[in-house]
N, C-alpha and C positions, 0 to 999 in steps of 0.2 A: 626163740627166746627174747623176750623184749629187753631192750637195753636202756638204761638211764644214766645220766651223767650230769655232774654240776660244772657248768661253764660260766665264764665271765659275760658271755653274750647268749642270747636265746637262739639256738640252733634247731633247724627242722630236721628230724630223721627221715631218711628215704631209704627203702630197701629197694634192691634190684636182683637180678638173677646171680649176680657175681660178687656182690659186695654190699657195703653200706656207705651211705653218703650223709654227712653231716653238713646241711647246706645253709647258707644265709639265705637273704631274700632272693638272690639270684639262683635260677634252677641249674642243676648240674648239666642239663641238656642245653644250656644256653648256647645259641648258634654263634659260632666263632667267626661267621661272616660278618656280623654286626660288632661284635667286640673280641678283640684278641686275646684268647685265653692262653696262658703258658702253665705248663704243669711241672712242679718241683717233687721230686720223689723223696721219701724219707725227711719229711718236714721236722721230724724230732731229732735230726742229727745237728751237730754243732755247726757245721757249714750250711746245712739246709735251712736253718732258721735264720741265719744271717742273709742268705740269699733271698729268701722270702721277703724280709724288710727292706732289702734294696730294690727288688722288683715292684713292691707296692709303692715305694717311694718315687720310682720312675714312671708310675702310672699304670703299670701292667695289671691285667685282671688274673689273678693267681689262683690255680687250683693246686691242692697239696695232697700227696698220698702218704699214708701210714700204714704199717703192716697190720697192727691190731688196735683196738679200741684203747688198750692201756697205754699206747704211745702218745695218746692225746694229752694225757698229763705231763708227759715229758716235754712236749712240743709247747704246751701253755708255759711252762716254767722258763723255756729258752726264749720264747717270743715276748712274754710279759705284756705286751700290747700289740695291736694290729690284727688280732685274730677276727675282729668284727668286719675287717676289708676284705677278707679272703672270699673268693667265689665259692668255694666249697673245700671241705676236708673229707677225703675218700678212703676208706679202708680197701686196700689192694694189696695183696701178698705177692710178693716178689716171684714166688714159685708157681703163682696161678697166672697163666697167660690170659685167660678170659677176664679176669678182674683188671688187669693191666690194661687190656683193650678198651673195656667199659670206662676206666679212669681216664685214658687219653683221648677218648673219642671228642673231636672238635677242637684239638689243641692245635696252636701253630707252632709250638716248640715244646720239647721235653727236656727238662734240666734233671739229669740223673746223678745225684750227688752221692748216694752210697746205697749199697745192697744190704750191708750188715751193720747194725746200730747196736752196740753194748753201752748204753748211756751211763750205766752205773759201774762199769769196769769190773764185772763179775767173771764172765766167761772168757773174755779175750779172744784173740785170734788163734786158730789152729788150722791144720792142713785141711779138715772138713769144712772150716769157715771159707777157705780159699776156693774150694769146689763150689760152694753155695753161692759165693759172690760172683762167680763166673756163670753159673747157670742163671742167676738173676739177671745179669747184664745182657746175656742173650735173650732172655724173655722181654727185658725193657726194649731192646732195639726192635725184635720182632713185633711188639705190640705197637711201637711207633709207626712201623711200616704198615701195619694193618689198619689202625684206627685214627692216627693223628690227622687232623685236616691238612696240615703241613708236615711232611717227613723230615723233622729236623730235630737232632738231639745234640745237646751240650753235655758231654760226658765228663765227670769229674775222675781223673785217675790219680795219680801220685807221682812225685818226683822219684819215689822208690821204684817206680817201674822202669827207670831210666839208668840207674847208677851201680846196680849191683852185678858185678862181673869179676869179683875178686880183685886181684892186683893187674889184671889185663885190662887197664883203663887208658883211653887216650888223654892227651893233655887238656882237651876241653871237651865237654860233653853237651851235646845239643838234643833237639827232639828227634834226631834220627837213630839215637841209641835206645836199645832195650835192655833190660835186666835179664840175665840168664837164669831161666827157671830151674835148671837143675842145680845151679849154684845156691838159689834160694831155698830149694827143698833140702839139699844137704845141710845147710846151715840154719835150718828151722827158721828162716826170715818168712814167716806166714803172711804178714801184711804185704810185703813186697810181692811175694808169689801171687797173692789174691789180686792185687791191682795190675800186675803184669798179664796175668792170664785174662783177667776180666776185660781189660781194655783191648788185647789181641782179639778175643772172641767178639766184642762189640765191632771192631772194625771189619772183621770178616763177615758178621751178620749184617752189617750196614751195606755192605757191597751187594750182598745177596737180596736184600729187602729194598735196595735203592733209597736207603735213608742217608741224608746229608748230615754228616757227623763231624764234629770237632771235639777234641779232647783237651782238657787242661790237666797239667801235672804239677800240683803246687807242693812246697816244701812243708814243714811242719807248721800246723796252723797255731797262731798266737792271738791272743787278746791285743787290744790295741796298745797297751803298756807293756813292753818287754820287761822282766822275762816271764809275764804271765801267759800260760797256756792252758789249753783244755786237757786236763790231766788224762781222762780216758782215752783220748785219740793220741796222746803223746806216748803212753807206754808201748804200744805195739810198734809205733813208727820209730822209736828210738832203740828199738833192738838192733844191735850192731852200731850204735852211736858212736862207740869209740873209734871204730874204722872210718866212719863217714867224717869224723872230727879230724882225724890225721890226714885224710885224702882231700880235705877242702870241699867236701860235698855236704856238710851239715847246714842246710839252709832253711830259713824260717820266712813266714809272711803273716801279716795282719790278717786275721780271717775276714774282716770286712773289705779288705782290698781284694782278697781272693774272689769274694762274692762278686765285687764290682767288676773284675775282670771277665768273670763268666758272662755278665750282661753285655759288656763291650765286644766280647768275641761273637756273642750271638747277633748283635746288631751289625757287626762287620761282615757276617755271613752273605749279607748282599752285596758286598763290595770286595769278595775275594778271600775271606777268612775261611782257612781249610787246614786240616792235619792236626798236629798236636802242638801245644804251647807249654813250655816250662814257665812257672810262676814262682817267683820268690823275691824277698825284699832284702834280706841280709844273710850273709854267711857267717856263721860262728867259726870264726879262725883263730881265736887264742884261748889259752888255758883259763884266763881270767873270765871271759865271756862264757865258756863252757860250764864252770863251777857256778857262775851267776844263773845259768839256765837251769842247772841241777838243782840248785837251792830253791829256785822259783817253783820247780815241780816236786820238790821233796823227794828226789830221785838221786841221792848222793852216790857217786862213784859210777854212775850209768854212763857218763861221757869221759870223765877224766881217768877212770880205772885206777892204775897205780900212778898218782900224780907226779911223784918224783921221777919215775921212769919217763913218763910223757913229757915232763918239762924239760928233761935232758934232750929227749928225742926232737922236740920242735923248738926248743929254746925260748918257748913262750913268745916267740915272734909270730907276726900275722902269717897264717898258712894262706897261700895263693889259692883263690877259688879255682875250681876245675868245672864248672857249669856256667852256662850262658843263657840269658832270657832275652836275647836280642831280637828274636822274632816276635814275642809279646810287646816288647817295647816299641817296635815299629808300629804295630797294630794299635797301641793305645796312643801313640802320636798321631796317627791318621785319624783316629776317633775323636780326639780333642780338636783337631783342625776342623773337622765337620761340624762339631758342636758349637764351635766359636763362630763359624760361618752362618749358623742358624740363628744365632742371637742377634 
């Protein structure tokens, strides 16, 4: 079936055995030995679009995957500009290993930002979604190991994959902590379950495929001006937000800074970056800030619950944070030092 679409730039359509490529004047098979291509999955996601913009600004040659043609419209809306700078946009379904291999062929790194995108907030996260996200993560890592020119993957997980253990929490949570899958399932914390299972699967598959993997675990993604957040990504994240607030675990970060952190971690892989990195900018630690965030998201009561009860419980004082991002802070400091030396 022939496909036509209206785009802000003229794109050439090319078919292959496993998917469809909407390519600019650079071929999808451009030799990565001459130009370093990095691939961003789910370019129609909130984080994915910001990461693409940052990579382009840093001079990277960027290939993007989307799961179907309809996602291109969502991506155009999020990108607004810069589409003409992309190496290509490739339709590659997360459940189709061959199409992912085709998309990743020749790439120096894979930035896997998300497996499941619900840009209009219609279907939401379910236990089934957690399964699909896990299977997709496994396919992404296997395709990276099979087809990428350099077997490197920067994997976007979530802070939710670190913090859900009920009341059995340490005084300070770092990258060594994992959410309890049974607890997440029993409490229907599907996004936390999805991110935990997907990241664990990615690590297991990376060892098998000898893929060099790093993962970032960001807090709630925010627009540059607090309390503006992306509603569709906030709804599933903030399930259980009342507990996160009381425990000093409700963390947020500017989406552009999360995107930049991905690039810094990738560039630091040559200098020892490894493992997991918790990423956040602020802790929502007072009732006033929680209500401000609720109002910004039009999700009244999601965090504050019974305001009077919680106000008495925490006395509206600053709740001490129980998470640390010191590992990422050290990496960012090293990166800034290297950049200043090059200037």
